[in-house]
Steps between C-alpha positions, in 0.01 A plus 500: 500500500399151396710195582575431133645850458753456780741255326516705181566811709782324683638360173492850348677651801763227536730592206487869592588430863767253394662755268477771766647264759784411264587863427481600866706207622738466206761727661477356850421139415682463168822392668310274742301335218822457301668330795194281560491395134869414503454305823203302368682443170802351675275278713310384190824429315638310797181293531500438125863388507433265792197359317695444181788341690251267669350409165840430341587243767 
């Protein structure tokens, strides 16, 4: 296998593995990912609010 063929092989495999990973982990990790997204969203909103309050001063 040549070096130039390796990235295309990895790029071709990546979506398949990502989809497989998603389907395998969707049941176990779906709740965890949902919680993580909500957590990060609240942090982002809080940071955004603090930034806007700083700008309004």
